[in-house]
C-alpha positions in Angstrom: -49.4 -21.5 6.8 -48.8 -19.8 9.8 -46.5 -23.1 11.5 -44.9 -23.3 8.6 -43.5 -20.1 8.5 -43.1 -19.7 12.2 -40.6 -23.3 11.8 -38.6 -21.6 9.3 -35.3 -19.8 10.7 -34.7 -16.3 9.5 -31.0 -15.7 8.6 -28.7 -14.5 6.2 -26.7 -17.3 4.6 -23.4 -16.8 2.7 -24.5 -19.5 0.6 -28.3 -20.4 0.0 -29.9 -23.5 0.7 -30.7 -26.0 -1.3 -33.8 -25.5 -3.7 -34.8 -29.1 -3.4 -34.4 -28.9 0.9 -36.7 -26.0 0.9 -39.4 -28.0 -1.2 -39.0 -31.3 0.8 -39.7 -29.2 4.2 -43.0 -27.4 2.4 -43.6 -30.9 0.9 -44.0 -32.4 4.4 -45.6 -29.7 6.0 -48.9 -30.7 7.1 -50.8 -27.7 4.8 -49.8 -30.3 1.8 -50.7 -33.7 0.8 -49.3 -35.9 -1.2 -51.7 -36.7 -4.6 -51.5 -39.7 -6.7 -48.7 -38.5 -9.1 -46.7 -37.9 -6.3 -46.5 -34.2 -6.7 -47.7 -31.6 -4.3 -50.8 -29.6 -3.8 -52.2 -27.4 -1.2 -55.3 -28.5 0.8 -58.4 -26.9 0.4 -59.7 -27.2 3.5 -56.6 -26.2 5.7 -56.9 -22.9 3.9 -60.6 -22.5 4.5 -59.7 -23.1 8.1 -57.5 -20.1 8.7 -58.9 -17.4 10.9 -58.9 -13.8 9.5 -57.5 -12.8 12.8 -54.7 -15.3 12.7 -54.0 -14.1 9.1 -53.5 -10.8 10.2 -51.4 -12.2 13.2 -49.1 -14.1 10.7 -48.8 -11.0 8.4 -47.9 -9.3 11.9 -45.2 -11.7 12.7 -43.8 -11.7 9.2 -43.7 -7.9 9.2 -41.6 -8.3 12.2 -39.2 -11.2 11.1 -38.8 -8.8 7.9 -38.1 -5.7 9.8 -36.0 -7.9 12.3 -33.9 -9.2 9.3 -33.4 -5.8 8.0 -32.2 -4.6 10.7 -29.4 -7.5 11.1 -29.0 -6.7 7.5 -27.8 -2.6 8.0 -26.4 -3.6 11.0 -23.8 -6.0 9.7 -23.3 -3.7 6.8 -22.2 -1.2 9.7 -20.1 -3.7 10.9 -18.8 -3.9 7.2 -18.0 -0.1 6.6 -16.3 -0.3 10.7 -14.4 -3.0 9.6 -13.2 -1.7 6.1 -12.2 1.6 7.8 -10.2 0.4 10.6 -8.2 -2.1 7.6 -7.9 1.1 5.7 -6.2 2.9 8.9 -4.0 0.0 9.7 -2.9 0.1 5.5 -2.2 4.4 6.1 0.2 3.5 9.2 1.9 0.5 7.4 2.4 2.7 4.1 3.5 5.6 6.2 6.4 3.6 8.0 7.5 2.1 4.9 7.2 5.7 3.1 9.7 6.8 6.4 11.7 3.9 6.2 12.6 4.6 2.3 13.2 8.5 3.3 15.6 7.1 6.0 17.5 4.8 3.0 17.8 7.3 0.6 18.9 9.9 3.2 21.8 7.4 4.0 22.3 6.9 0.0 22.8 10.8 -0.4 25.3 10.8 2.6 27.3 7.7 1.4 27.0 9.4 -2.1 28.4 13.2 -0.8 30.9 11.6 1.1 32.3 9.8 -2.3 31.9 12.9 -4.4 33.1 15.2 -1.6 37.1 14.1 -2.3 36.4 14.4 -6.3 35.1 17.8 -5.9 37.6 18.7 -3.8 40.1 17.6 -6.8 38.5 19.5 -9.3 38.6 22.7 -7.4 42.0 22.3 -7.1 42.3 21.2 -10.5 40.5 24.6 -11.5 42.9 26.8 -9.3 45.4 25.5 -10.7 44.1 26.2 -14.2 43.7 29.5 -13.3 47.1 29.8 -12.1 49.1 28.5 -14.7 46.5 30.9 -17.1 47.7 34.5 -15.4 51.8 32.9 -16.0 51.2 32.3 -19.1 49.9 35.8 -19.7 52.8 37.3 -17.4 54.9 35.1 -20.0 53.5 36.3 -23.2 53.8 39.9 -21.8 57.1 39.2 -21.2 58.2 38.1 -24.7 56.3 41.3 -26.2 58.4 43.2 -24.7 61.7 41.4 -25.5 60.9 41.1 -29.2 61.8 44.1 -31.3 58.5 45.8 -32.6 57.6 44.9 -35.9 59.4 46.6 -38.9 56.7 49.1 -40.7 57.3 48.2 -44.0 56.6 50.9 -46.5 54.4 50.4 -49.7 56.2 51.3 -52.6 54.3 51.4 -55.5 55.8 50.5 -58.6 57.0 52.6 -61.3 
């Protein structure tokens, strides 16, 4: 059992190995023997020969391998988080730059619109000034005309008899 586990590489894979490959290695290991029906079974004589000290050593080796794998997984996770943080920082920088470019474009459009609206606003202002001037002139003319007309005759009311 110890030689089989020690021969196996411990690594994390993005795609697991095929199940039949793993079975084939177990099937060909020295601790297995083929039976008449081509199935595999553990040879009892090999298991009974394993020394308890060797079993503890094997368990310790497995524990160390598992601990090493856990540390590797944690290291990979930490690396992944750093990569995502770096990507996030880059994206924030790009978005900030694009927003600045958009603001710059907006300000250019505002300036162009202001330049286009300024003469029109000036024209409206001049028209309003003319309206006030004409209104004043009309008021003067109205007062002068009022002075030229005789006062309205007061009609006495006579009651019918």
